[in-house]
N, CA, C and O of each residue as an XYZ file, in Angstrom:
360
protein
N     136.284     27.578     91.453
C     135.390     28.438     90.833
C     133.986     28.155     91.459
O     133.258     29.113     91.716
N     133.593     26.927     91.704
C     132.230     26.517     92.278
C     132.167     27.267     93.669
O     131.168     27.898     94.014
N     133.320     27.150     94.448
C     133.281     27.780     95.816
C     133.010     29.340     95.648
O     132.137     29.879     96.329
N     133.659     29.949     94.868
C     133.404     31.394     94.632
C     131.892     31.648     94.265
O     131.242     32.535     94.818
N     131.413     30.881     93.377
C     130.076     31.123     92.892
C     129.100     30.821     94.074
O     128.205     31.629     94.322
N     129.247     29.684     94.807
C     128.471     29.523     95.996
C     128.590     30.509     97.089
O     127.620     30.759     97.805
N     129.819     31.122     97.262
C     129.918     32.210     98.117
C     129.185     33.343     97.752
O     128.514     33.967     98.574
N     129.276     33.671     96.489
C     128.578     34.920     95.972
C     127.091     34.796     96.036
O     126.399     35.804     96.175
N     126.548     33.551     95.936
C     125.056     33.378     96.050
C     124.707     33.485     97.466
O     123.697     34.123     97.762
N     125.524     32.860     98.510
C     125.165     32.972     99.806
C     125.298     34.474    100.383
O     124.535     34.920    101.240
N     126.248     35.116     99.870
C     126.402     36.562    100.293
C     125.269     37.454     99.721
O     124.856     38.401    100.389
N     124.785     37.185     98.558
C     123.639     37.840     97.977
C     122.361     37.594     98.794
O     121.587     38.511     99.067
N     122.169     36.305     99.177
C     121.036     35.885     99.850
C     121.005     36.557    101.258
O     119.956     36.987    101.736
N     122.084     36.618    101.832
C     122.220     37.150    103.223
C     122.041     38.666    103.270
O     121.471     39.224    104.206
N     122.549     39.299    102.229
C     122.492     40.712    102.257
C     121.123     41.202    101.828
O     120.743     42.313    102.198
N     120.370     40.434    101.069
C     118.977     40.830    100.665
C     117.923     40.573    101.764
O     116.792     41.040    101.633
N     118.269     39.837    102.851
C     117.417     39.475    103.865
C     116.806     40.733    104.621
O     115.593     40.879    104.768
N     117.755     41.619    105.082
C     117.319     42.841    105.727
C     116.429     43.726    104.822
O     115.459     44.296    105.320
N     116.710     43.853    103.578
C     115.929     44.607    102.693
C     114.506     44.019    102.659
O     113.530     44.761    102.763
N     114.380     42.614    102.506
C     113.055     42.045    102.512
C     112.257     42.295    103.782
O     111.072     42.626    103.759
N     112.949     42.125    104.861
C     112.318     42.358    106.131
C     111.886     43.851    106.250
O     110.798     44.124    106.758
N     112.698     44.792    105.802
C     112.262     46.232    105.868
C     111.082     46.486    104.945
O     110.204     47.272    105.301
N     111.020     45.882    103.820
C     109.932     45.939    102.877
C     108.600     45.480    103.494
O     107.545     46.097    103.345
N     108.744     44.299    104.226
C     107.619     43.679    104.878
C     107.178     44.613    106.000
O     105.972     44.803    106.159
N     108.042     45.188    106.763
C     107.508     45.993    107.811
C     106.917     47.343    107.295
O     106.134     47.991    107.988
N     107.294     47.722    106.124
C     106.669     48.972    105.668
C     105.344     48.771    104.995
O     104.593     49.719    104.768
N     105.063     47.538    104.680
C     103.776     47.106    104.068
C     102.607     47.613    105.065
O     101.562     48.045    104.579
N     102.771     47.564    106.273
C     101.708     47.844    107.250
C     101.668     49.401    107.413
O     102.422     50.010    108.172
N     100.724     49.979    106.634
C     100.585     51.487    106.730
C      99.309     51.683    107.712
O      98.386     50.881    107.849
N      99.446     52.768    108.278
C      98.282     52.997    109.291
C      97.346     54.004    108.658
O      97.324     55.171    109.049
N      96.556     53.549    107.660
C      95.547     54.351    107.030
C      94.288     53.626    106.798
O      94.256     52.400    106.908
N      93.246     54.319    106.481
C      91.933     53.526    106.379
C      91.941     52.434    105.399
O      91.351     51.377    105.625
N      92.641     52.674    104.236
C      92.638     51.672    103.113
C      93.328     50.457    103.544
O      92.838     49.350    103.323
N      94.532     50.624    104.198
C      95.285     49.415    104.701
C      94.565     48.679    105.874
O      94.593     47.457    106.019
N      93.931     49.536    106.676
C      93.068     48.904    107.751
C      92.023     47.994    107.256
O      91.834     46.864    107.705
N      91.342     48.557    106.289
C      90.210     47.847    105.679
C      90.673     46.521    104.998
O      90.048     45.478    105.191
N      91.742     46.573    104.224
C      92.342     45.502    103.461
C      92.762     44.362    104.546
O      92.403     43.192    104.412
N      93.510     44.790    105.567
C      93.810     43.792    106.636
C      92.705     43.164    107.272
O      92.662     41.953    107.490
N      91.736     44.038    107.596
C      90.603     43.539    108.263
C      89.861     42.438    107.466
O      89.490     41.393    107.998
N      89.671     42.724    106.195
C      89.132     41.822    105.234
C      89.943     40.427    105.236
O      89.342     39.355    105.168
N      91.188     40.504    105.307
C      92.062     39.377    105.265
C      91.809     38.516    106.642
O      91.733     37.288    106.664
N      91.702     39.291    107.676
C      91.441     38.679    108.956
C      90.121     38.008    109.006
O      90.019     36.878    109.484
N      89.057     38.690    108.511
C      87.687     38.257    108.548
C      87.593     36.987    107.517
O      86.704     36.149    107.661
N      88.488     36.903    106.552
C      88.500     35.852    105.581
C      89.120     34.520    106.115
O      89.077     33.519    105.400
N      89.674     34.483    107.306
C      90.327     33.371    107.815
C      89.180     32.436    108.299
O      88.572     32.660    109.346
N      88.923     31.410    107.512
C      87.759     30.573    107.826
C      88.145     29.206    108.332
O      87.269     28.454    108.758
N      89.456     28.834    108.305
C      89.895     27.477    108.717
C      89.637     27.396    110.274
O      90.001     28.332    110.987
N      89.097     26.438    110.734
C      88.822     26.197    112.201
C      90.090     25.987    112.967
O      90.151     26.292    114.158
N      91.078     25.489    112.336
C      92.376     25.325    112.994
C      93.066     26.676    113.250
O      93.946     26.739    114.110
N      92.694     27.794    112.518
C      93.234     29.042    112.672
C      92.495     30.028    113.635
O      92.836     31.203    113.769
N      91.427     29.426    114.307
C      90.574     30.200    115.252
C      91.334     31.122    116.115
O      91.131     32.336    116.143
N      92.244     30.479    116.839
C      93.105     31.301    117.893
C      93.909     32.344    117.202
O      94.021     33.452    117.727
N      94.523     32.054    115.975
C      95.310     33.115    115.279
C      94.373     34.275    114.772
O      94.745     35.449    114.746
N      93.159     33.861    114.383
C      92.215     34.805    114.007
C      91.809     35.690    115.049
O      91.710     36.888    114.783
N      91.545     35.251    116.260
C      91.189     35.979    117.455
C      92.299     36.948    117.763
O      92.056     38.142    117.944
N      93.550     36.433    117.826
C      94.740     37.308    118.072
C      94.902     38.370    117.100
O      95.228     39.482    117.515
N      94.703     38.162    115.757
C      94.846     39.165    114.783
C      93.712     40.160    114.883
O      93.915     41.351    114.645
N      92.520     39.701    115.229
C      91.375     40.649    115.442
C      91.595     41.606    116.560
O      91.171     42.761    116.520
N      92.338     41.052    117.669
C      92.541     41.911    118.759
C      93.607     42.951    118.479
O      93.520     44.089    118.940
N      94.616     42.547    117.717
C      95.673     43.403    117.242
C      95.001     44.502    116.420
O      95.280     45.677    116.657
N      94.152     44.184    115.490
C      93.506     45.133    114.557
C      92.748     46.174    115.359
O      92.769     47.367    115.054
N      92.058     45.671    116.425
C      91.237     46.600    117.202
C      92.149     47.600    117.892
O      91.852     48.792    117.971
N      93.313     47.064    118.411
C      94.287     47.941    118.999
C      94.883     48.994    118.018
O      95.094     50.161    118.346
N      95.123     48.499    116.836
C      95.550     49.304    115.756
C      94.640     50.450    115.457
O      95.042     51.606    115.323
N      93.381     50.069    115.359
C      92.330     51.061    115.009
C      92.276     52.131    116.103
O      92.171     53.325    115.822
N      92.349     51.683    117.327
C      92.250     52.554    118.509
C      93.569     53.474    118.515
O      93.505     54.648    118.879
N      94.644     52.936    118.134
C      95.889     53.813    118.027
C      95.795     54.765    116.943
O      96.247     55.902    117.078
N      95.222     54.364    115.843
C      95.110     55.239    114.690
C      94.068     56.531    115.102
O      94.305     57.685    114.745
N      92.938     56.163    115.871
C      92.147     57.249    116.246
C      92.912     58.209    117.120
O      92.701     59.420    117.051
N      93.864     57.643    118.003
C      94.498     58.558    119.031
C      95.707     59.165    118.296
O      96.511     59.842    118.937
N      95.859     58.964    117.047
C      97.027     59.445    116.215
C      98.398     59.008    116.811
O      99.374     59.757    116.867
N      98.374     57.788    117.228
C      99.669     57.205    117.726
C      99.998     56.167    116.530
O      99.714     54.970    116.579
N     100.613     56.783    115.497
C     100.933     56.016    114.250
C     101.996     54.835    114.467
O     101.868     53.750    113.899
N     102.970     55.109    115.265
C     103.922     54.026    115.568
C     103.299     52.831    116.267
O     103.598     51.684    115.934
N     102.434     53.097    117.235
C     101.669     51.918    117.893
C     100.723     51.335    116.876
O     100.557     50.116    116.886
N     100.093     52.077    116.008
C      99.246     51.480    115.014
C      99.884     50.617    114.092
O      99.363     49.548    113.774
N     101.109     51.043    113.582
C     101.925     50.184    112.737
C     102.410     48.922    113.473
O     102.481     47.860    112.854
N     102.739     49.000    114.746
C     103.194     47.905    115.509
C     102.087     46.829    115.615
O     102.311     45.636    115.413
N     100.853     47.345    115.954
C      99.768     46.455    116.103
C      99.320     45.790    114.727
O      98.842     44.656    114.707
N      99.486     46.500    113.662
C      99.220     45.945    112.406
C     100.194     44.860    112.056
O      99.798     43.793    111.585
N     101.505     45.121    112.287
C     102.552     44.189    112.047
C     102.384     42.889    112.857
O     102.651     41.796    112.355
N     101.915     43.035    114.178
C     101.557     41.940    115.056
C     100.368     41.198    114.473
O     100.331     39.973    114.586
N      99.397     41.851    113.861
C      98.190     41.167    113.246
C      98.779     40.344    112.009
O      98.455     39.169    111.840
N      99.535     40.916    111.270
C     100.212     40.253    110.079
C     100.869     39.057    110.624
O     100.654     37.971    110.087
N     101.712     39.160    111.720
C     102.399     37.959    112.182
C     101.457     36.841    112.772
O     101.726     35.645    112.658
N     100.411     37.284    113.367
C      99.391     36.413    113.892
C      98.783     35.606    112.754
O      98.507     34.415    112.895
N      98.589     36.241    111.681
C      97.986     35.622    110.407
C      98.994     34.663    109.702
O      98.645     33.829    108.867
N     100.230     34.854    110.100
C     101.399     34.138    109.301
C     101.771     34.724    108.094
O     102.294     34.041    107.213
N     101.539     36.028    107.944
C     101.924     36.763    106.703
C     103.336     37.216    106.731
O     103.898     37.599    105.705
N     103.955     37.177    107.964
C     105.386     37.619    108.031
C     106.294     36.522    108.420
O     107.504     36.728    108.519
């Protein structure tokens, strides 16, 4: 009985991982509100140990903003996702 319960828990955990990853990827919307929110988070990174990550996230946000202006929404989302990864949010 214990083996069946553990197997069910493991199966549930493994099957929910792709859903969680998909939800995380969908969080990065390429619109003004999302851009402002993420930029505020990047600007709020004040830990000196995170300086390099903050610079990388800032570069990704600039590229996302440029992509949004050029109406390249897939590129914009990719850069915003990269910024989130740089900040350790994903």
